C-alpha positions as CSV (number, residue, x, y, z in Angstrom):
1,M,177.5,24.5,87.7
2,I,178.8,22.2,90.4
3,A,176.1,20.5,92.5
4,I,177.2,20.2,96.2
5,I,174.8,17.5,97.6
6,D,172.9,18.6,100.6
7,Y,171.9,15.5,102.6
8,G,172.2,17.0,106.1
9,M,175.7,15.8,106.9
10,G,177.6,19.1,107.2
11,N,180.5,21.2,105.8
12,L,178.6,22.4,102.7
13,A,179.1,26.1,103.1
14,S,182.9,25.7,103.5
15,V,183.0,23.7,100.3
16,Q,181.0,26.4,98.4
17,K,183.2,29.1,99.9
18,A,186.3,27.4,98.6
19,L,184.8,27.1,95.1
20,S,183.7,30.7,95.1
21,F,187.2,31.8,96.0
22,L,188.3,29.9,92.8
23,N,185.5,31.5,90.8
24,I,183.8,28.2,90.3
25,D,180.0,28.3,90.2
26,S,178.2,25.9,92.5
27,K,174.9,25.3,94.2
28,I,174.1,23.5,97.4
29,T,171.1,21.2,96.5
30,N,169.3,18.0,96.8
31,D,167.0,18.8,93.9
32,E,167.0,16.0,91.2
33,M,166.8,18.4,88.3
34,L,169.6,20.6,89.5
35,I,171.8,17.5,90.0
36,K,170.9,16.3,86.5
37,E,171.8,19.7,85.0
38,S,175.1,20.1,86.9
39,S,178.5,19.6,85.2
40,H,180.1,18.0,88.3
41,I,178.9,16.5,91.6
42,I,180.5,17.0,95.0
43,L,179.4,14.8,98.0
44,P,180.9,16.2,101.1
45,G,180.1,15.2,104.7
46,V,181.1,14.5,108.3
47,G,179.5,12.1,110.7
48,S,178.1,8.6,110.8
49,F,178.2,6.3,107.8
50,K,174.8,4.8,108.7
51,Q,173.1,8.2,109.2
52,G,174.6,9.3,105.8
53,M,173.0,6.4,104.0
54,I,169.7,6.9,105.9
55,N,169.6,10.6,104.8
56,L,170.5,9.8,101.2
57,K,167.7,7.3,101.1
58,K,165.1,9.6,102.7
59,L,165.9,12.3,100.2
60,N,165.7,9.9,97.2
61,L,169.2,10.7,96.2
62,I,170.7,7.2,95.8
63,E,169.2,6.5,92.4
64,V,169.8,10.0,90.9
65,L,173.5,9.9,92.1
66,K,173.9,6.4,90.6
67,R,172.4,7.5,87.3
68,E,174.5,10.6,87.0
69,V,177.8,9.3,88.3
70,I,177.8,5.6,87.3
71,I,175.7,5.6,84.2
72,N,176.3,9.1,82.8
73,K,179.9,9.2,84.0
74,K,179.6,12.7,85.4
75,P,182.7,13.9,87.3
76,F,182.3,13.1,91.0
77,F,184.3,14.4,94.0
78,G,183.7,12.8,97.4
79,I,185.0,14.4,100.6
80,C,185.5,12.7,104.0
81,L,182.2,10.9,104.7
82,G,181.4,11.4,101.0
83,M,184.5,9.2,100.2
84,Q,183.4,6.6,102.7
85,L,179.8,6.3,101.4
86,I,180.8,5.3,97.9
87,M,182.3,2.1,99.3
88,E,180.4,-1.2,99.6
89,N,180.2,-1.5,103.3
90,G,180.6,0.7,106.4
91,N,180.7,0.0,110.1
92,E,179.7,3.2,111.8
93,P,178.2,2.7,114.3
94,K,177.4,-0.9,113.0
95,S,177.5,-2.8,109.7
96,C,175.7,-1.0,106.9
97,K,175.7,-1.1,103.1
98,G,177.0,1.9,101.2
99,L,176.5,3.1,97.7
100,G,178.8,0.3,96.4
101,W,180.5,2.3,93.6
102,I,183.9,1.2,94.8
103,K,184.7,-2.3,96.1
104,G,185.9,-2.3,99.7
105,D,185.0,-1.5,103.3
106,V,185.2,1.4,105.8
107,E,186.8,0.2,109.0
108,L,187.5,1.8,112.4
109,I,191.0,3.2,112.8
110,N,192.6,0.6,115.1
111,N,195.4,2.5,116.7
112,K,197.3,1.5,119.8
113,E,199.1,4.7,120.6
114,L,197.8,7.7,118.6
115,P,194.3,8.9,119.5
116,V,191.1,8.3,117.5
117,P,189.7,10.3,115.8
118,H,192.5,11.3,113.5
119,L,192.1,15.0,113.9
120,G,194.1,17.9,112.5
121,W,196.8,18.5,109.9
122,N,198.8,15.6,108.5
123,R,201.0,15.1,105.4
124,V,199.9,12.9,102.6
125,Y,202.2,11.1,100.3
126,N,201.9,10.2,96.6
127,N,201.0,6.9,94.9
128,E,200.8,8.1,91.3
129,S,198.7,11.1,92.1
130,K,197.1,13.0,89.2
131,Y,196.4,16.2,91.1
132,G,199.4,16.4,93.4
133,E,202.7,17.9,92.4
134,N,205.3,16.1,94.5
135,K,206.0,12.8,96.1
136,L,205.0,14.5,99.4
137,I,201.9,16.5,98.8
138,D,201.6,19.1,101.6
139,N,199.6,18.9,104.8
140,F,195.8,18.5,104.6
141,Y,193.2,18.7,107.3
142,F,191.6,15.4,108.6
143,I,188.8,14.5,111.0
144,H,187.7,10.9,110.9
145,S,187.5,7.8,113.1
146,Y,187.0,5.3,110.2
147,H,189.1,4.8,107.1
148,V,188.5,3.2,103.7
149,V,190.1,-0.1,102.6
150,P,189.6,-0.5,98.9
151,K,189.9,-3.9,97.3
152,E,191.4,-2.4,94.1
153,K,194.8,-1.1,95.2
154,N,195.5,0.5,91.8
155,I,192.8,3.2,92.5
156,I,194.7,4.5,95.6
157,E,196.3,7.9,94.9
158,T,197.6,9.0,98.3
159,Y,198.2,7.7,101.8
160,V,198.6,9.3,105.2
161,D,200.6,7.8,108.0
162,Y,198.8,7.7,111.3
163,E,200.5,4.8,113.1
164,F,199.9,2.9,109.9
165,P,199.4,3.9,106.3
166,M,195.8,4.8,105.6
167,V,194.3,5.6,102.2
168,S,193.7,9.4,101.9
169,S,192.5,9.7,98.3
170,I,191.3,7.4,95.5
171,R,190.6,7.9,91.8
172,K,188.7,5.5,89.4
173,K,187.6,6.8,86.1
174,N,185.2,9.8,86.8
175,I,185.3,9.2,90.5
176,Y,187.7,11.0,92.8
177,A,187.5,11.2,96.6
178,T,189.6,12.4,99.5
179,Q,189.5,11.4,103.2
180,F,190.9,14.9,104.1
181,H,189.0,18.1,103.7
182,P,190.5,20.2,100.8
183,E,188.1,23.0,101.6
184,K,189.6,23.3,105.1
185,S,193.2,22.8,104.0
186,Q,194.1,26.4,103.0
187,K,196.5,26.9,100.1
188,A,197.1,23.1,99.6
189,G,193.4,22.4,99.4
190,L,192.7,25.3,97.1
191,R,195.5,24.2,94.8
192,L,194.1,20.6,94.7
193,L,190.6,21.8,93.9
194,K,191.9,24.1,91.2
195,N,193.9,21.3,89.7
196,Y,191.0,18.9,89.8
197,F,188.5,21.2,88.2
198,E,190.9,22.3,85.5
199,S,191.7,18.7,84.7
200,N,188.0,17.8,84.6
201,A,186.6,20.9,82.8
């Protein structure tokens, strides 16, 4: 069973719907025992970095997630805000400490011409991706005003060009995360989810 973490930051039902389409059992939960019993953990989310951390703390999820993902090495998939929260620091709307599983920061998209947020479909390209199939890996759906800047460049799997190259997915050991929304990315997103769960069965 996949635990989809419910911490009040959105897009949970669409994640579960995508998994159901792939015949993957999942539960939306913030219950410690269900998280402990799960085979995988998904942390989705949209919205403010600071509010996300406040919600995780209020629900006493920070320690259980650390235990299951960092200590017990359970497969983890972060989506959008869920990718950002695993970094050391965020800046939305002001400086705030994150979960700190990945060294690096979350910074405002500093564009001069293209609008912020980065909203809609965009093509990602490969940097030794495990779950993609080509150098260019289809279009995925994005909605974000901040982007991750990892200190370890070898964990970067894919980039997206939006006036400058931004990290669109990372992978380190049992941790995988995407800035785009695979659950909203139709066939490409479903293919990525299928590849991920087959590779981490």
